[in-house]
C-alpha angles and dihedrals in degrees: 000000000000127000090242095052090046088053093049090048090052092049091055095043093049092039093230121180116233091259091053091046092051088049089054092049091049089051092051090047091052092049090049091052091049088054093046093249120136105234092201094052091044091056098039092047090058096045093081 
């Protein structure tokens, strides 16, 4: 399962609004950058 689909599933399960969901994605992006992981490559690698 891709990162993106996992995020969308979590959004539905947690009943997050679009604003809350975008906040979660920003937080994940920030954590990735702090760890030296490229968020975009993490997401795109898992889309296939």
